[in-house]
C-alpha positions as CSV (number, residue, x, y, z in Angstrom):
1,M,49.1,-5.6,78.1
2,S,48.8,-9.2,79.7
3,Q,45.2,-10.5,80.7
4,L,44.2,-10.0,84.3
5,R,44.7,-13.6,86.3
6,I,41.6,-14.0,88.0
7,G,41.0,-16.8,90.4
8,A,37.7,-17.7,92.4
9,V,37.3,-17.9,96.0
10,I,34.2,-19.5,97.7
11,L,33.4,-18.4,101.4
12,A,32.0,-21.2,103.6
13,G,33.1,-20.3,106.9
14,G,30.0,-18.6,108.1
15,K,28.0,-19.7,111.2
16,S,24.7,-20.2,109.2
17,S,22.6,-19.2,112.2
18,R,19.7,-18.2,110.4
19,M,19.5,-21.4,108.5
20,G,20.0,-23.5,111.3
21,S,22.3,-25.9,109.6
22,P,25.5,-25.5,107.4
23,K,24.6,-23.6,104.2
24,Q,27.2,-25.3,102.1
25,K,25.7,-28.8,103.1
26,L,22.3,-28.0,101.6
27,P,21.3,-30.3,98.9
28,W,21.2,-28.9,95.5
29,R,21.0,-30.3,92.1
30,D,23.5,-33.2,91.8
31,G,25.2,-32.3,94.9
32,T,25.1,-29.4,97.5
33,F,25.5,-25.7,97.3
34,L,29.1,-25.9,97.6
35,T,29.8,-28.7,94.9
36,E,27.8,-27.3,92.4
37,L,29.1,-24.0,93.0
38,V,32.5,-25.3,92.4
39,K,31.8,-27.0,89.4
40,E,30.3,-23.8,87.9
41,V,33.6,-22.1,88.8
42,Q,35.8,-24.7,87.3
43,A,33.7,-24.8,84.3
44,I,35.2,-21.8,82.8
45,G,38.8,-22.8,84.1
46,L,39.0,-20.7,87.1
47,S,41.4,-21.6,90.0
48,C,39.2,-22.4,93.0
49,F,39.9,-21.7,96.7
50,I,37.4,-22.7,99.4
51,V,37.8,-20.9,102.9
52,A,35.9,-23.0,105.3
53,N,36.5,-23.7,108.9
54,D,35.1,-27.4,109.4
55,F,35.3,-30.1,107.1
56,S,35.3,-32.7,109.8
57,G,32.7,-35.0,111.4
58,T,29.5,-35.0,109.1
59,Q,31.3,-33.0,106.4
60,V,33.9,-35.3,105.6
61,T,31.8,-36.8,102.8
62,Q,31.5,-33.6,101.3
63,K,35.5,-32.9,101.4
64,E,35.8,-36.2,99.7
65,Q,33.6,-35.1,96.8
66,I,35.4,-31.8,96.5
67,D,38.8,-33.1,96.7
68,E,38.1,-35.2,93.5
69,Q,38.3,-31.7,91.7
70,P,41.6,-29.6,91.8
71,V,40.4,-27.1,94.3
72,T,42.3,-25.6,97.4
73,I,40.5,-25.8,100.8
74,T,42.0,-23.9,103.5
75,P,40.9,-22.7,107.0
76,D,39.9,-19.3,107.8
77,L,42.9,-17.9,109.3
78,V,41.1,-15.8,111.8
79,P,37.9,-18.0,112.6
80,S,34.7,-16.0,113.7
81,C,36.0,-12.9,112.3
82,G,33.4,-13.1,109.4
83,P,34.0,-12.1,105.4
84,V,36.8,-10.0,106.1
85,S,39.2,-12.4,107.6
86,G,37.9,-14.8,104.7
87,L,39.2,-12.2,102.1
88,V,42.7,-11.9,104.1
89,T,43.0,-15.6,103.9
90,A,42.0,-15.9,100.2
91,F,44.6,-13.3,99.1
92,R,47.3,-15.0,101.7
93,V,46.9,-18.5,99.7
94,S,46.4,-17.4,96.1
95,T,48.7,-15.8,93.6
96,E,46.4,-14.3,91.0
97,D,46.0,-10.6,90.1
98,A,42.3,-10.5,91.3
99,L,39.8,-12.6,93.0
100,L,36.0,-13.6,92.3
101,V,34.8,-13.7,95.6
102,L,31.5,-15.8,96.1
103,S,29.7,-16.9,99.2
104,C,28.6,-20.4,99.4
105,D,25.0,-19.6,99.4
106,L,24.3,-18.4,95.7
107,P,22.5,-21.5,94.2
108,F,22.0,-19.7,90.6
109,M,25.3,-18.5,90.1
110,D,26.3,-20.5,87.0
111,R,29.0,-20.6,84.6
112,V,27.4,-18.1,82.2
113,Q,26.8,-15.4,84.9
114,I,30.8,-16.1,86.3
115,A,32.0,-15.7,82.6
116,K,30.3,-12.4,82.2
117,F,31.6,-11.1,85.5
118,I,35.2,-12.1,84.6
119,E,34.9,-10.5,81.1
120,F,33.6,-7.0,82.5
121,A,36.5,-6.9,85.0
122,R,38.9,-7.7,82.3
123,E,37.7,-5.1,80.2
124,R,37.7,-2.3,82.7
125,D,40.4,-0.1,83.9
126,E,40.8,1.9,87.1
127,W,39.1,-0.4,89.6
128,D,39.7,-1.9,93.0
129,V,36.5,-3.6,93.4
130,I,33.7,-4.9,90.8
131,V,30.6,-5.7,92.9
132,A,27.5,-7.1,91.7
133,Q,24.0,-5.3,92.7
134,S,20.3,-5.8,92.3
135,E,17.5,-3.4,92.9
136,G,19.9,-0.9,94.4
137,R,21.5,-3.3,97.0
138,T,25.3,-4.1,96.8
139,H,26.5,-7.7,97.2
140,P,30.0,-7.6,98.6
141,L,30.2,-11.3,98.5
142,C,29.8,-11.3,94.9
143,A,32.4,-9.3,93.6
144,V,35.8,-9.2,92.1
145,Y,38.6,-8.0,94.4
146,H,42.0,-6.5,92.9
147,R,45.1,-7.9,94.8
148,R,46.1,-4.0,95.5
149,T,43.1,-4.2,97.9
150,Q,45.0,-6.9,100.1
151,S,46.4,-4.4,102.3
152,N,43.0,-2.7,103.1
153,W,41.7,-6.0,104.1
154,E,44.7,-6.7,106.3
155,Q,44.5,-3.5,108.0
156,A,40.5,-3.8,108.4
157,L,41.4,-7.2,110.2
158,L,44.0,-5.7,112.2
159,N,41.4,-2.7,113.3
160,G,38.7,-5.3,114.3
161,Q,36.7,-3.6,111.4
162,R,34.6,-6.2,110.3
163,R,32.1,-4.4,108.0
164,L,32.9,-4.9,104.7
165,M,31.2,-1.9,103.4
166,R,33.2,0.2,105.6
167,T,36.3,-0.8,104.0
168,L,34.6,-0.4,100.7
169,D,34.3,3.1,101.0
170,E,38.0,3.3,100.8
171,L,38.4,1.6,97.5
172,R,37.2,2.4,93.9
173,V,34.1,0.4,93.6
174,V,32.6,0.0,90.1
175,P,29.1,-1.8,90.2
176,L,28.4,-4.5,87.8
177,P,25.5,-3.0,85.4
178,D,22.3,-4.8,86.7
179,E,21.6,-6.1,83.3
180,C,24.8,-8.1,83.3
181,L,23.7,-10.8,85.3
182,D,20.2,-13.1,85.7
183,P,18.7,-11.3,88.5
184,W,18.7,-14.7,90.4
185,A,22.3,-14.9,90.5
186,V,22.7,-12.7,93.1
187,F,20.0,-14.6,95.1
188,N,21.5,-15.7,98.4
189,V,19.9,-18.1,100.7
190,N,20.1,-17.4,104.6
191,T,17.0,-18.9,105.9
192,P,14.8,-22.0,105.4
193,E,12.2,-19.8,103.8
194,E,14.8,-18.5,101.3
195,Y,16.1,-22.1,100.4
196,E,12.3,-22.9,99.7
197,Q,12.0,-19.9,97.4
198,A,15.2,-21.3,95.6
199,K,13.8,-24.8,95.0
200,L,10.4,-23.2,93.6
201,E,12.5,-21.2,91.3
202,E,14.5,-24.2,90.4
203,K,11.5,-26.4,89.7
204,R,9.9,-23.6,87.7
205,R,13.2,-23.3,85.2
206,K,12.9,-27.2,84.8
207,T,9.3,-27.4,84.3
208,G,8.1,-24.3,83.2
209,H,5.9,-23.9,86.1
210,A,6.0,-23.9,89.7
């Protein structure tokens, strides 16, 4: 049996209303949340797609940084319709059998965690979605979606159903065991307070103390 072909999609089209500024542009390590996540995805040889609505104006520099790497940047086909539209867009512009979908605000999602995710997906049968979870919470924007789910997302978009969890209820969802990932890998940054938490954790990892 041929190996499942998996690509990666980073969703960066959100409004970042709780953060107050675009999350993908937040400074992180040697770049930004977005550029660092692209590096981690590409470090294990995955093709990389970015779904984003605005790389104009102040984001031009960031676009140039990303363009130095072989990534595909595409606008959301239906702006302001949330991650469901992002998933539809990703499936329409890609050819892989499945897509690792990541939100742009996962600062601790690295190549080691991604490799574990991909390995788990390739070793399992009879699934539509493999989703990360932590402390009983499901993270649908840290998940592998099989291409056979594309029709479900197309229908959800057509019906105006923007809630990911509603469509997930129709699919065979396999949770990724908690112990597979570093608990911080699914920590997403939505607010300035969470950004500060992430910076403190990064400092702790570098120095051994906060």
